[in-house]
N, C-alpha and C positions, 0 to 999 in steps of 0.2 A: 625423374631427376637426371639431368644430363651431366655426365662427368667426362673429363678429358680421357682420351683413348689410352693414355699412359697410367691412368688411375685404376686400381683394382676395384671391381664391383663387389668383391666378397671379403675383403680385409680392410683394416684401417678405420673401423668405425662406420660412420654414415648409415646408422640404423634407420630404416624407413619410418618407423613409428615416431622417431624424434623429429622428423620433418613434417609429418601429418598432424601431430598433436597440437602444435601452436596455431595452425590454421583453423582447426576444428574448435579449439578453445576460443579463439578470437571471434569466430562467426556464431558460436553457440552449439555445443554438442547435441542439444535436443533437436536441432534442425536436420541432423544427419542420421540416415539409416544405413549408409554404406560409405566407406572411404577406401580409396585404392592408391597405391604408390608403386613405382617401378624405377629401378636404377638401370640406366642405359649409358652407353658411350655416345656422346653427342654434345652439341654446343648450346643446347637450350633445355630449360625445364618448362613443363606445361602444367597448368592447373585448369581443371574442367569441373563444372558443377552442373548436374542434371537431375531430373526427377528420378526417383528410385523405381526400379522395376521389381515386381513381385518375384521372390525366389521360388521358382517352380521347376527348376532343373532337377529331375529325379536322379540324374547321373552323379550329382555331388553327394558323395558318401563320406562322412567324417571318419577319420581314423581314431579320433579321440572324442568321446562324449562323456562329460562329467557334470553332475549337478552338485554345486558347492553349497555348503550351508554355513561356513565360517564367514566372519567379516572379511570383505575383500581387501581391507587394509592390514590384515593380520598375517603373520608368517604361516599360520595354519591354512589359510586360503591357498597360498602358493604350494604348500605341501599336498593339498587335495588335488590340485591340477597336475603337479609333478608326478604323483602316484599313478594317475590315469595315463600320463605320458609314458612312464616307464613300462607300464603294462602293454601299451600299444606300439612302442617304438620298435623299429626293425632290429633284428639281432646283429646285423652288420651295420656299422656306423655309415650314415649317408655322407658322402664327400661332395664338395663343390657347392655350386649355387643352388638355392632352394626357392621354391614358390610356397608361400604360406597363406592359408585362408583361415580366418577365425570368425565364427558366427556366435553371437551372444543372444540368448533369450533372457530377457530381464523385464522387470516391472517398470512402469513409466517413471518411478521415483529414482531410478538408478542413473548415475552419470556413467554411461558405458565407456566413454573415452578414458576414464580413470582405470579401467580394467585392462587396457591394452598392455602397458608395460609389465605389470605383475604376471599377466598370462604368458607373455613371451619369455619373461625371466624364468618361468617354471617349465619351459620346453627343452631343457638341457639334454634330455635323453634323445631328442631328435636333432637339435642344433649342434650338440657337442658342448662340452665344458672344458675350457683350457686348464682350469685349476680346480681339482676335486674339493679343495677346501672352501671354494666359493661356488656351491652348486646352483645358485640363482644369478650367475653371471655367465650366460651362455654365449656362444659365437653367433649372435643374432645379426651381425653384419653380413653373414652368408645369405641372408634373405634378400633376393633381388626383385621379388614381386610380392607385395603384401596386399591382401584384401581383408578388410575388417567390416563386419556388418552386424546388424542387430534386428531383432524382432521383439515386439512388446507383448508380454503375457502377464496380465495382472494376477493370475492364479499363482504365480511363483512367489509372490510376496517379496521377501528379501533374499531368497535363494537366487542363484545364477546358474544357468546352463551354458556351458562352453563347449562348442563343437569345433574341432580343428582338423584340417586336411593339409597335407604337404605333398610336394612332389619335387623332383629334380627341376631346377630352374631352367 
């Protein structure tokens, strides 16, 4: 997503998932196994669609891995993800731009795109939370690069595995 050079990449909204979700909804979430977004200073935005490559990179190690059992639409689901995030979050708060990668293991019956927002909302221990009274309203506009992917595992049933990796943007 190209933004003017005078526009901050890490403040003022412009959460990447809010740009990716309408495209995926329109084209059909079941057609996608990975979606990527990046905020940059520039004059244009680009959309690319390509075949998925198998996730075989052994160097990608998640900092959070949680298997959730609650309904993904319930507050309990966010609490499960948030608890794993708190346990894995760095002691010192990460400042500045962040790269965020989230991988979901789900059964084919799951609409994985519906998991994006509640997952990111539960990552306050990493992203920061401006108002402690609103723990599920993190500073997700700090994410300048977002990768969302899924793999299908019918053995999970209605459970969901969420794997998260972050680094300085």
